[in-house]
PAGU-53683 format. One record per atom (N, C-alpha, C): atom name; residue number from 0; x, y, z. Coordinates in nm, 2 decimals, m for minus. Atoms other than C-alpha are relative to their C-alpha. Example, Ala and Ser with C-alpha at 12.3 -4.5 7.8 and 13.67 -1.06 7.14 Angstrom:
% residues 2
<N, 0, <0.09, m0.12, 0.00>>
<CA, 0, <1.23, m0.45, 0.78>>
<C, 0, <0.09, 0.12, 0.00>>
<N, 1, <m0.09, m0.11, 0.00>>
<CA, 1, <1.37, m0.11, 0.71>>
<C, 1, <m0.08, 0.11, 0.08>>
//
This chain:
% residues 180
<N, 0, <m0.14, 0.03, 0.00>>
<CA, 0, <m2.72, 16.58, m10.71>>
<C, 0, <0.06, 0.10, 0.10>>
<N, 1, <m0.03, m0.05, m0.11>>
<CA, 1, <m2.52, 16.75, m10.39>>
<C, 1, <0.10, 0.13, m0.04>>
<N, 2, <m0.04, m0.10, 0.03>>
<CA, 2, <m2.40, 17.12, m10.47>>
<C, 2, <0.11, 0.01, 0.11>>
<N, 3, <m0.16, m0.11, m0.05>>
<CA, 3, <m2.01, 17.25, m10.37>>
<C, 3, <m0.03, 0.11, 0.09>>
<N, 4, <m0.01, m0.22, m0.01>>
<CA, 4, <m2.04, 17.58, m10.17>>
<C, 4, <0.16, 0.00, m0.05>>
<N, 5, <m0.06, m0.08, 0.03>>
<CA, 5, <m1.87, 17.84, m10.26>>
<C, 5, <0.12, m0.07, m0.02>>
<N, 6, <m0.13, m0.06, m0.08>>
<CA, 6, <m1.45, 17.86, m10.29>>
<C, 6, <m0.02, m0.19, 0.04>>
<N, 7, <m0.08, 0.12, m0.07>>
<CA, 7, <m1.44, 17.48, m10.15>>
<C, 7, <m0.01, m0.13, m0.08>>
<N, 8, <m0.06, 0.17, 0.10>>
<CA, 8, <m1.29, 17.18, m10.34>>
<C, 8, <m0.07, m0.10, 0.05>>
<N, 9, <0.04, 0.16, m0.01>>
<CA, 9, <m1.48, 16.86, m10.35>>
<C, 9, <0.12, m0.06, m0.01>>
<N, 10, <m0.10, 0.14, m0.06>>
<CA, 10, <m1.29, 16.56, m10.25>>
<C, 10, <0.00, m0.01, 0.18>>
<N, 11, <m0.04, 0.09, m0.12>>
<CA, 11, <m1.11, 16.39, m9.93>>
<C, 11, <0.03, 0.10, 0.06>>
<N, 12, <m0.02, m0.09, m0.10>>
<CA, 12, <m1.06, 16.61, m9.62>>
<C, 12, <0.03, m0.06, 0.08>>
<N, 13, <m0.14, 0.05, m0.11>>
<CA, 13, <m0.80, 16.50, m9.34>>
<C, 13, <m0.05, 0.10, 0.09>>
<N, 14, <m0.02, m0.13, m0.13>>
<CA, 14, <m0.86, 16.64, m8.97>>
<C, 14, <0.17, m0.04, m0.01>>
<N, 15, <m0.19, m0.03, m0.08>>
<CA, 15, <m0.50, 16.68, m8.85>>
<C, 15, <0.01, m0.15, 0.06>>
<N, 16, <m0.10, 0.18, m0.04>>
<CA, 16, <m0.50, 16.33, m8.67>>
<C, 16, <m0.07, m0.13, m0.11>>
<N, 17, <m0.01, 0.07, 0.14>>
<CA, 17, <m0.60, 16.16, m8.98>>
<C, 17, <0.09, m0.03, m0.04>>
<N, 18, <m0.08, m0.01, 0.12>>
<CA, 18, <m0.36, 16.32, m9.14>>
<C, 18, <0.18, m0.06, 0.02>>
<N, 19, <m0.11, 0.06, m0.01>>
<CA, 19, <m0.12, 16.25, m8.88>>
<C, 19, <0.03, m0.17, 0.03>>
<N, 20, <0.03, 0.13, 0.03>>
<CA, 20, <m0.27, 15.87, m8.88>>
<C, 20, <0.06, m0.02, m0.12>>
<N, 21, <m0.06, 0.03, 0.13>>
<CA, 21, <m0.14, 15.86, m9.21>>
<C, 21, <0.11, m0.04, 0.00>>
<N, 22, <m0.19, 0.03, m0.02>>
<CA, 22, <0.24, 15.92, m9.19>>
<C, 22, <0.02, m0.12, 0.12>>
<N, 23, <m0.07, 0.08, m0.15>>
<CA, 23, <0.23, 15.75, m8.85>>
<C, 23, <m0.02, m0.17, m0.06>>
<N, 24, <0.05, 0.09, 0.11>>
<CA, 24, <0.05, 15.45, m9.07>>
<C, 24, <0.12, m0.07, m0.07>>
<N, 25, <m0.09, 0.07, 0.12>>
<CA, 25, <0.27, 15.42, m9.37>>
<C, 25, <0.15, 0.06, 0.02>>
<N, 26, <m0.12, m0.05, 0.02>>
<CA, 26, <0.60, 15.52, m9.20>>
<C, 26, <0.05, m0.19, 0.08>>
<N, 27, <m0.04, 0.11, m0.02>>
<CA, 27, <0.61, 15.22, m9.00>>
<C, 27, <m0.08, m0.17, m0.06>>
<N, 28, <0.01, 0.13, 0.07>>
<CA, 28, <0.49, 14.96, m9.20>>
<C, 28, <0.12, 0.02, m0.10>>
<N, 29, <m0.08, 0.05, 0.09>>
<CA, 29, <0.72, 15.07, m9.43>>
<C, 29, <0.15, m0.05, 0.08>>
<N, 30, <m0.01, m0.03, m0.07>>
<CA, 30, <0.96, 15.06, m9.14>>
<C, 30, <0.07, m0.14, 0.05>>
<N, 31, <m0.06, 0.11, m0.10>>
<CA, 31, <0.95, 14.73, m9.06>>
<C, 31, <m0.01, m0.13, m0.17>>
<N, 32, <m0.03, 0.09, 0.07>>
<CA, 32, <0.93, 14.60, m9.43>>
<C, 32, <0.11, m0.01, m0.16>>
<N, 33, <m0.17, m0.05, 0.08>>
<CA, 33, <1.23, 14.80, m9.58>>
<C, 33, <0.10, 0.07, 0.03>>
<N, 34, <m0.16, m0.06, 0.04>>
<CA, 34, <1.55, 14.96, m9.64>>
<C, 34, <m0.01, 0.16, 0.08>>
<N, 35, <m0.01, m0.10, m0.06>>
<CA, 35, <1.61, 15.32, m9.49>>
<C, 35, <m0.08, 0.10, m0.15>>
<N, 36, <0.06, m0.09, 0.12>>
<CA, 36, <1.57, 15.48, m9.81>>
<C, 36, <m0.13, m0.04, m0.06>>
<N, 37, <0.14, 0.05, 0.04>>
<CA, 37, <1.25, 15.31, m9.88>>
<C, 37, <m0.06, 0.07, 0.11>>
<N, 38, <0.11, m0.03, m0.13>>
<CA, 38, <1.13, 15.42, m9.54>>
<C, 38, <0.00, 0.17, m0.02>>
<N, 39, <m0.04, m0.14, 0.04>>
<CA, 39, <1.25, 15.78, m9.63>>
<C, 39, <m0.06, 0.02, m0.12>>
<N, 40, <0.04, m0.02, 0.11>>
<CA, 40, <1.05, 15.78, m9.94>>
<C, 40, <m0.13, 0.01, 0.02>>
<N, 41, <0.11, 0.06, 0.03>>
<CA, 41, <0.76, 15.64, m9.84>>
<C, 41, <m0.02, 0.10, 0.14>>
<N, 42, <0.06, m0.05, m0.11>>
<CA, 42, <0.76, 15.87, m9.50>>
<C, 42, <0.00, 0.18, m0.09>>
<N, 43, <0.00, m0.11, 0.10>>
<CA, 43, <0.82, 16.20, m9.79>>
<C, 43, <m0.08, 0.01, m0.02>>
<N, 44, <0.10, 0.06, 0.15>>
<CA, 44, <0.52, 16.06, m10.00>>
<C, 44, <m0.13, 0.08, 0.11>>
<N, 45, <0.11, m0.01, m0.07>>
<CA, 45, <0.30, 16.03, m9.68>>
<C, 45, <m0.06, 0.16, 0.06>>
<N, 46, <0.05, m0.14, m0.08>>
<CA, 46, <0.35, 16.35, m9.56>>
<C, 46, <0.00, 0.05, m0.11>>
<N, 47, <0.08, m0.10, 0.12>>
<CA, 47, <0.32, 16.54, m9.90>>
<C, 47, <m0.19, m0.10, m0.01>>
<N, 48, <0.14, m0.03, 0.03>>
<CA, 48, <m0.06, 16.35, m9.92>>
<C, 48, <m0.06, 0.02, 0.17>>
<N, 49, <0.03, m0.03, m0.12>>
<CA, 49, <m0.07, 16.43, m9.56>>
<C, 49, <m0.07, 0.14, 0.09>>
<N, 50, <0.05, m0.14, m0.02>>
<CA, 50, <m0.03, 16.80, m9.55>>
<C, 50, <m0.08, 0.07, m0.20>>
<N, 51, <0.12, 0.02, 0.14>>
<CA, 51, <m0.29, 16.77, m9.94>>
<C, 51, <m0.08, 0.02, 0.05>>
<N, 52, <0.07, 0.03, m0.05>>
<CA, 52, <m0.50, 16.61, m9.77>>
<C, 52, <m0.13, 0.08, 0.13>>
<N, 53, <0.07, m0.06, m0.15>>
<CA, 53, <m0.60, 16.78, m9.40>>
<C, 53, <m0.07, 0.16, m0.06>>
<N, 54, <0.07, m0.12, 0.03>>
<CA, 54, <m0.81, 17.07, m9.38>>
<C, 54, <0.01, 0.13, 0.05>>
<N, 55, <m0.07, m0.09, 0.00>>
<CA, 55, <m0.66, 17.43, m9.41>>
<C, 55, <m0.02, 0.06, 0.15>>
<N, 56, <m0.02, m0.03, m0.15>>
<CA, 56, <m0.76, 17.51, m9.02>>
<C, 56, <0.06, m0.10, 0.11>>
<N, 57, <m0.09, 0.12, m0.09>>
<CA, 57, <m0.56, 17.17, m8.92>>
<C, 57, <0.11, 0.04, m0.05>>
<N, 58, <m0.15, 0.07, 0.00>>
<CA, 58, <m0.24, 17.25, m9.08>>
<C, 58, <0.12, 0.02, 0.12>>
<N, 59, <m0.03, m0.07, m0.11>>
<CA, 59, <m0.08, 17.46, m8.79>>
<C, 59, <0.04, m0.14, 0.11>>
<N, 60, <0.10, 0.07, m0.07>>
<CA, 60, <m0.22, 17.15, m8.59>>
<C, 60, <0.15, m0.14, m0.09>>
<N, 61, <m0.06, 0.07, 0.09>>
<CA, 61, <0.01, 16.89, m8.87>>
<C, 61, <0.15, 0.02, m0.04>>
<N, 62, <m0.12, 0.00, 0.05>>
<CA, 62, <0.30, 17.08, m8.92>>
<C, 62, <0.14, m0.04, 0.06>>
<N, 63, <m0.07, 0.03, m0.09>>
<CA, 63, <0.44, 17.05, m8.59>>
<C, 63, <0.08, m0.14, m0.02>>
<N, 64, <m0.09, 0.19, 0.01>>
<CA, 64, <0.47, 16.62, m8.58>>
<C, 64, <0.08, m0.08, m0.08>>
<N, 65, <m0.06, 0.03, 0.12>>
<CA, 65, <0.62, 16.51, m8.85>>
<C, 65, <0.10, m0.03, 0.11>>
<N, 66, <m0.13, 0.08, m0.08>>
<CA, 66, <0.99, 16.45, m8.62>>
<C, 66, <m0.04, m0.11, 0.11>>
<N, 67, <m0.02, 0.18, m0.09>>
<CA, 67, <0.80, 16.27, m8.37>>
<C, 67, <m0.13, m0.12, m0.04>>
<N, 68, <0.11, 0.12, 0.08>>
<CA, 68, <0.59, 16.06, m8.59>>
<C, 68, <0.09, m0.09, m0.04>>
<N, 69, <m0.12, 0.08, 0.02>>
<CA, 69, <0.91, 15.95, m8.69>>
<C, 69, <0.05, m0.05, 0.09>>
<N, 70, <m0.04, 0.04, m0.18>>
<CA, 70, <1.02, 15.93, m8.37>>
<C, 70, <m0.04, m0.12, 0.05>>
<N, 71, <0.09, 0.09, m0.05>>
<CA, 71, <0.77, 15.70, m8.26>>
<C, 71, <0.01, m0.12, m0.07>>
<N, 72, <0.00, 0.11, 0.08>>
<CA, 72, <0.76, 15.51, m8.62>>
<C, 72, <0.18, m0.09, 0.04>>
<N, 73, <m0.08, 0.13, 0.01>>
<CA, 73, <1.14, 15.42, m8.58>>
<C, 73, <0.00, m0.02, 0.15>>
<N, 74, <m0.04, 0.02, m0.13>>
<CA, 74, <1.12, 15.41, m8.20>>
<C, 74, <m0.06, m0.17, m0.02>>
<N, 75, <0.08, 0.11, m0.02>>
<CA, 75, <0.85, 15.10, m8.23>>
<C, 75, <0.07, m0.10, m0.11>>
<N, 76, <m0.12, 0.03, 0.07>>
<CA, 76, <1.08, 14.96, m8.50>>
<C, 76, <0.03, m0.07, 0.05>>
<N, 77, <m0.14, m0.03, m0.06>>
<CA, 77, <1.38, 14.98, m8.35>>
<C, 77, <m0.03, m0.18, 0.15>>
<N, 78, <0.06, 0.11, m0.10>>
<CA, 78, <1.18, 14.73, m8.02>>
<C, 78, <m0.01, m0.11, m0.01>>
<N, 79, <0.06, 0.10, 0.12>>
<CA, 79, <1.02, 14.54, m8.25>>
<C, 79, <0.15, m0.13, m0.02>>
<N, 80, <m0.15, 0.11, 0.00>>
<CA, 80, <1.41, 14.42, m8.34>>
<C, 80, <0.08, 0.00, 0.08>>
<N, 81, <m0.10, 0.05, m0.17>>
<CA, 81, <1.56, 14.42, m8.02>>
<C, 81, <m0.02, m0.10, 0.04>>
<N, 82, <0.08, 0.08, m0.07>>
<CA, 82, <1.31, 14.16, m7.87>>
<C, 82, <0.12, m0.18, m0.08>>
<N, 83, <m0.12, 0.11, m0.01>>
<CA, 83, <1.58, 13.85, m7.91>>
<C, 83, <0.14, m0.02, 0.02>>
<N, 84, <m0.17, 0.03, 0.04>>
<CA, 84, <1.88, 13.95, m7.86>>
<C, 84, <0.02, 0.03, 0.10>>
<N, 85, <m0.01, 0.04, m0.16>>
<CA, 85, <2.04, 13.90, m7.54>>
<C, 85, <0.06, 0.12, 0.03>>
<N, 86, <0.03, m0.02, m0.10>>
<CA, 86, <2.09, 14.17, m7.47>>
<C, 86, <m0.08, 0.16, m0.02>>
<N, 87, <0.11, m0.08, 0.06>>
<CA, 87, <1.76, 14.41, m7.50>>
<C, 87, <0.02, 0.10, m0.05>>
<N, 88, <m0.05, m0.20, 0.01>>
<CA, 88, <1.88, 14.81, m7.41>>
<C, 88, <0.09, m0.02, m0.09>>
<N, 89, <m0.16, m0.05, 0.05>>
<CA, 89, <2.20, 14.77, m7.59>>
<C, 89, <m0.05, m0.03, m0.14>>
<N, 90, <0.04, 0.05, 0.12>>
<CA, 90, <2.05, 14.60, m7.93>>
<C, 90, <m0.16, 0.20, m0.03>>
<N, 91, <m0.01, m0.10, 0.01>>
<CA, 91, <1.78, 14.93, m7.87>>
<C, 91, <0.04, 0.10, m0.02>>
<N, 92, <m0.10, m0.18, 0.00>>
<CA, 92, <1.95, 15.23, m7.81>>
<C, 92, <0.11, m0.05, m0.13>>
<N, 93, <0.00, 0.00, 0.15>>
<CA, 93, <2.18, 15.08, m8.11>>
<C, 93, <m0.13, 0.03, m0.16>>
<N, 94, <0.13, m0.02, 0.16>>
<CA, 94, <1.87, 15.00, m8.39>>
<C, 94, <m0.02, 0.17, 0.05>>
<N, 95, <0.01, m0.19, 0.08>>
<CA, 95, <1.75, 15.35, m8.32>>
<C, 95, <0.05, 0.08, m0.03>>
<N, 96, <m0.06, m0.08, m0.01>>
<CA, 96, <2.07, 15.53, m8.26>>
<C, 96, <0.01, 0.03, m0.17>>
<N, 97, <m0.07, 0.01, 0.18>>
<CA, 97, <2.18, 15.35, m8.67>>
<C, 97, <m0.19, 0.02, m0.05>>
<N, 98, <0.15, m0.12, 0.03>>
<CA, 98, <1.73, 15.46, m8.73>>
<C, 98, <0.00, 0.11, m0.04>>
<N, 99, <0.02, m0.15, 0.01>>
<CA, 99, <1.73, 15.75, m8.68>>
<C, 99, <0.11, 0.10, m0.05>>
<N, 100, <m0.09, m0.07, 0.16>>
<CA, 100, <2.06, 15.88, m8.82>>
<C, 100, <m0.03, m0.11, m0.14>>
<N, 101, <0.00, 0.03, 0.16>>
<CA, 101, <2.04, 15.73, m9.19>>
<C, 101, <m0.19, 0.01, 0.00>>
<N, 102, <0.09, m0.02, 0.04>>
<CA, 102, <1.70, 15.83, m9.16>>
<C, 102, <m0.04, 0.16, m0.03>>
<N, 103, <0.04, m0.14, 0.07>>
<CA, 103, <1.74, 16.22, m9.09>>
<C, 103, <m0.04, 0.08, m0.15>>
<N, 104, <0.00, m0.05, 0.10>>
<CA, 104, <1.79, 16.34, m9.41>>
<C, 104, <m0.14, m0.02, m0.06>>
<N, 105, <0.18, 0.01, 0.03>>
<CA, 105, <1.45, 16.20, m9.49>>
<C, 105, <m0.12, 0.11, 0.07>>
<N, 106, <0.05, m0.15, m0.12>>
<CA, 106, <1.35, 16.37, m9.15>>
<C, 106, <m0.01, 0.17, m0.05>>
<N, 107, <m0.02, m0.19, 0.03>>
<CA, 107, <1.45, 16.73, m9.24>>
<C, 107, <m0.09, m0.03, m0.14>>
<N, 108, <0.06, 0.05, 0.17>>
<CA, 108, <1.31, 16.65, m9.64>>
<C, 108, <m0.15, 0.03, 0.05>>
<N, 109, <0.12, 0.07, m0.03>>
<CA, 109, <0.98, 16.53, m9.50>>
<C, 109, <m0.11, 0.13, 0.10>>
<N, 110, <0.05, m0.20, m0.09>>
<CA, 110, <0.95, 16.87, m9.20>>
<C, 110, <m0.03, 0.04, m0.12>>
<N, 111, <m0.03, m0.08, 0.11>>
<CA, 111, <1.05, 17.07, m9.50>>
<C, 111, <m0.13, 0.04, m0.13>>
<N, 112, <0.08, m0.08, 0.08>>
<CA, 112, <0.83, 17.00, m9.69>>
<C, 112, <m0.19, m0.01, m0.03>>
<N, 113, <0.06, 0.01, m0.08>>
<CA, 113, <0.58, 16.97, m9.49>>
<C, 113, <0.02, 0.10, m0.02>>
<N, 114, <m0.01, m0.19, m0.06>>
<CA, 114, <0.61, 17.39, m9.38>>
<C, 114, <m0.01, 0.04, m0.14>>
<N, 115, <m0.03, m0.12, 0.11>>
<CA, 115, <0.69, 17.49, m9.76>>
<C, 115, <m0.15, m0.05, m0.09>>
<N, 116, <0.23, m0.05, 0.02>>
<CA, 116, <0.26, 17.30, m9.86>>
<C, 116, <m0.05, 0.06, 0.07>>
<N, 117, <0.14, m0.03, m0.10>>
<CA, 117, <0.14, 17.38, m9.55>>
<C, 117, <0.01, 0.16, m0.02>>
<N, 118, <0.02, m0.12, 0.03>>
<CA, 118, <0.29, 17.74, m9.60>>
<C, 118, <m0.09, 0.08, m0.15>>
<N, 119, <0.11, 0.00, 0.13>>
<CA, 119, <0.13, 17.77, m9.97>>
<C, 119, <m0.14, m0.07, 0.03>>
<N, 120, <0.16, 0.03, m0.07>>
<CA, 120, <m0.23, 17.62, m9.80>>
<C, 120, <m0.08, 0.12, 0.05>>
<N, 121, <0.11, m0.01, m0.06>>
<CA, 121, <m0.26, 17.87, m9.58>>
<C, 121, <0.03, m0.04, 0.19>>
<N, 122, <m0.05, 0.04, m0.15>>
<CA, 122, <m0.06, 17.81, m9.30>>
<C, 122, <0.00, 0.14, 0.14>>
<N, 123, <m0.05, m0.08, m0.04>>
<CA, 123, <m0.01, 18.16, m9.23>>
<C, 123, <m0.11, 0.13, 0.08>>
<N, 124, <0.17, m0.06, m0.08>>
<CA, 124, <m0.40, 18.22, m9.15>>
<C, 124, <0.01, m0.04, 0.11>>
<N, 125, <m0.02, 0.07, m0.09>>
<CA, 125, <m0.33, 17.96, m8.94>>
<C, 125, <m0.03, 0.10, 0.15>>
<N, 126, <m0.09, m0.01, m0.06>>
<CA, 126, <m0.08, 18.09, m8.78>>
<C, 126, <m0.14, 0.15, 0.11>>
<N, 127, <0.01, m0.14, m0.07>>
<CA, 127, <m0.26, 18.47, m8.72>>
<C, 127, <m0.13, m0.02, 0.07>>
<N, 128, <0.07, 0.05, m0.08>>
<CA, 128, <m0.55, 18.30, m8.60>>
<C, 128, <m0.02, m0.08, 0.15>>
<N, 129, <m0.07, 0.03, m0.14>>
<CA, 129, <m0.41, 18.17, m8.30>>
<C, 129, <0.04, 0.10, 0.07>>
<N, 130, <m0.04, m0.04, m0.07>>
<CA, 130, <m0.31, 18.41, m8.17>>
<C, 130, <m0.11, 0.11, 0.03>>
<N, 131, <0.10, m0.08, m0.03>>
<CA, 131, <m0.61, 18.67, m8.18>>
<C, 131, <m0.09, m0.10, 0.06>>
<N, 132, <0.01, 0.09, m0.11>>
<CA, 132, <m0.72, 18.40, m8.00>>
<C, 132, <m0.01, 0.02, 0.13>>
<N, 133, <m0.06, m0.02, m0.17>>
<CA, 133, <m0.51, 18.39, m7.73>>
<C, 133, <m0.02, 0.14, m0.02>>
<N, 134, <m0.03, m0.18, m0.10>>
<CA, 134, <m0.49, 18.84, m7.72>>
<C, 134, <m0.13, m0.01, 0.04>>
<N, 135, <0.13, m0.03, m0.02>>
<CA, 135, <m0.88, 18.77, m7.68>>
<C, 135, <0.05, m0.05, 0.16>>
<N, 136, <m0.01, 0.04, m0.11>>
<CA, 136, <m0.80, 18.51, m7.44>>
<C, 136, <0.03, 0.11, 0.12>>
<N, 137, <m0.02, m0.15, m0.09>>
<CA, 137, <m0.63, 18.74, m7.27>>
<C, 137, <m0.04, 0.10, 0.10>>
<N, 138, <0.11, m0.11, 0.01>>
<CA, 138, <m0.82, 19.00, m7.28>>
<C, 138, <m0.10, 0.03, 0.12>>
<N, 139, <0.08, 0.03, m0.07>>
<CA, 139, <m1.07, 18.83, m7.16>>
<C, 139, <0.00, m0.05, 0.17>>
<N, 140, <m0.01, 0.01, m0.13>>
<CA, 140, <m0.92, 18.78, m6.85>>
<C, 140, <0.08, 0.07, 0.11>>
<N, 141, <0.04, m0.11, m0.02>>
<CA, 141, <m0.83, 19.07, m6.83>>
<C, 141, <m0.09, 0.08, 0.10>>
<N, 142, <0.21, m0.09, m0.02>>
<CA, 142, <m1.16, 19.21, m6.78>>
<C, 142, <m0.06, m0.08, 0.11>>
<N, 143, <0.07, 0.07, m0.06>>
<CA, 143, <m1.27, 18.92, m6.55>>
<C, 143, <0.04, m0.03, 0.13>>
<N, 144, <m0.07, m0.01, m0.07>>
<CA, 144, <m1.02, 18.92, m6.33>>
<C, 144, <0.03, 0.16, 0.09>>
<N, 145, <m0.11, m0.09, m0.04>>
<CA, 145, <m0.92, 19.28, m6.32>>
<C, 145, <m0.08, 0.11, 0.15>>
<N, 146, <0.03, m0.11, m0.10>>
<CA, 146, <m1.12, 19.39, m5.96>>
<C, 146, <0.11, m0.09, 0.09>>
<N, 147, <m0.04, m0.02, m0.12>>
<CA, 147, <m0.88, 19.44, m5.73>>
<C, 147, <0.12, m0.13, m0.02>>
<N, 148, <m0.06, 0.00, m0.01>>
<CA, 148, <m0.61, 19.22, m5.87>>
<C, 148, <0.11, 0.04, m0.09>>
<N, 149, <m0.08, m0.07, 0.17>>
<CA, 149, <m0.31, 19.21, m6.17>>
<C, 149, <m0.06, 0.02, m0.13>>
<N, 150, <0.07, 0.00, 0.14>>
<CA, 150, <m0.42, 19.33, m6.47>>
<C, 150, <0.15, 0.07, m0.09>>
<N, 151, <m0.06, 0.00, 0.07>>
<CA, 151, <m0.27, 19.40, m6.75>>
<C, 151, <0.07, m0.11, m0.06>>
<N, 152, <m0.08, 0.10, 0.08>>
<CA, 152, <0.03, 19.15, m6.91>>
<C, 152, <m0.02, m0.10, 0.15>>
<N, 153, <0.02, 0.07, m0.14>>
<CA, 153, <0.00, 19.03, m6.49>>
<C, 153, <m0.11, m0.08, m0.01>>
<N, 154, <0.11, 0.13, m0.04>>
<CA, 154, <m0.38, 18.90, m6.51>>
<C, 154, <0.07, m0.17, m0.05>>
<N, 155, <m0.01, 0.16, 0.07>>
<CA, 155, <m0.37, 18.52, m6.56>>
<C, 155, <m0.11, m0.03, m0.09>>
<N, 156, <0.07, 0.04, 0.11>>
<CA, 156, <m0.47, 18.37, m6.82>>
<C, 156, <m0.09, m0.09, m0.04>>
<N, 157, <0.09, 0.11, 0.00>>
<CA, 157, <m0.69, 18.13, m6.73>>
<C, 157, <m0.13, m0.01, 0.10>>
<N, 158, <0.10, m0.14, m0.14>>
<CA, 158, <m1.04, 18.18, m6.55>>
<C, 158, <m0.06, m0.12, 0.10>>
<N, 159, <0.03, 0.12, m0.08>>
<CA, 159, <m1.09, 18.01, m6.22>>
<C, 159, <m0.13, 0.00, 0.02>>
<N, 160, <0.10, 0.10, m0.02>>
<CA, 160, <m1.35, 17.82, m6.11>>
<C, 160, <m0.06, 0.05, 0.04>>
<N, 161, <0.16, m0.07, m0.06>>
<CA, 161, <m1.70, 17.91, m6.03>>
<C, 161, <0.05, m0.03, 0.20>>
<N, 162, <0.09, 0.08, m0.17>>
<CA, 162, <m1.76, 17.95, m5.59>>
<C, 162, <m0.08, m0.12, 0.03>>
<N, 163, <0.06, 0.02, m0.06>>
<CA, 163, <m1.89, 17.76, m5.44>>
<C, 163, <0.01, m0.21, m0.15>>
<N, 164, <m0.01, 0.07, 0.12>>
<CA, 164, <m1.75, 17.46, m5.74>>
<C, 164, <m0.03, m0.15, 0.06>>
<N, 165, <m0.04, 0.15, m0.08>>
<CA, 165, <m1.68, 17.16, m5.52>>
<C, 165, <m0.09, m0.05, 0.11>>
<N, 166, <0.13, 0.07, m0.06>>
<CA, 166, <m2.03, 17.17, m5.32>>
<C, 166, <m0.12, m0.03, m0.06>>
<N, 167, <0.21, 0.04, 0.07>>
<CA, 167, <m2.37, 17.01, m5.40>>
<C, 167, <m0.05, 0.12, 0.06>>
<N, 168, <0.09, m0.05, 0.07>>
<CA, 168, <m2.59, 17.13, m5.56>>
<C, 168, <m0.07, m0.04, 0.06>>
<N, 169, <0.11, 0.06, 0.08>>
<CA, 169, <m3.00, 17.06, m5.53>>
<C, 169, <m0.06, 0.11, m0.06>>
<N, 170, <0.09, m0.09, 0.12>>
<CA, 170, <m3.20, 17.16, m5.83>>
<C, 170, <m0.11, m0.04, 0.07>>
<N, 171, <0.14, 0.08, 0.00>>
<CA, 171, <m3.52, 17.18, m5.84>>
<C, 171, <m0.09, 0.05, 0.20>>
<N, 172, <0.09, m0.03, m0.12>>
<CA, 172, <m3.83, 17.15, m5.52>>
<C, 172, <0.01, m0.14, 0.03>>
<N, 173, <0.06, 0.16, m0.07>>
<CA, 173, <m3.93, 16.85, m5.30>>
<C, 173, <m0.15, 0.04, m0.08>>
<N, 174, <0.14, 0.01, 0.05>>
<CA, 174, <m4.24, 16.70, m5.41>>
<C, 174, <m0.06, 0.09, 0.14>>
<N, 175, <0.02, m0.08, m0.02>>
<CA, 175, <m4.34, 16.89, m5.09>>
<C, 175, <m0.02, 0.13, 0.02>>
<N, 176, <0.05, m0.20, 0.06>>
<CA, 176, <m4.28, 17.25, m5.18>>
<C, 176, <m0.02, m0.02, m0.12>>
<N, 177, <0.08, m0.04, 0.17>>
<CA, 177, <m4.44, 17.16, m5.51>>
<C, 177, <m0.11, 0.02, 0.06>>
<N, 178, <0.15, m0.02, m0.02>>
<CA, 178, <m4.74, 17.09, m5.33>>
<C, 178, <m0.06, 0.13, 0.08>>
<N, 179, <0.08, m0.18, m0.12>>
<CA, 179, <m4.77, 17.46, m5.08>>
<C, 179, <m0.02, 0.03, m0.13>>
//
């Protein structure tokens, strides 16, 4: 019998990519087969399932993606629907505009649902961890770049490449050097 760590719930946990893929596939399949109301309901249910199944440390990545996922699924659906029309560009534009207009309330509902559930699952801790990580990176860059360079808020946040980075180096010794 496998024992569970203390404080962890057993069950399925998805990465942010897995939850995003779940929402995308469900939305795309619903758009291919149903009306805008069914598409909206499927999108909201998939968003809820995604936010409930995602690992808590990846909530921040999931919270920002529902609008993009909905748009891409709608774009693919409209593109497929536009094939065979006399004017592909016109059919795509009208189809995309119509589908996005009809799905806007569902898009807002799904996004709000993800944000609300994520907030209670620990989104604030994820944001705090990200801020602390960014501060630590900024402080490390300021400490490393403090030699004759700008310091404080003007210090670059990136770490420059080491000297000779693009120069070839030979590691080890040749066989003749080993014999000596």
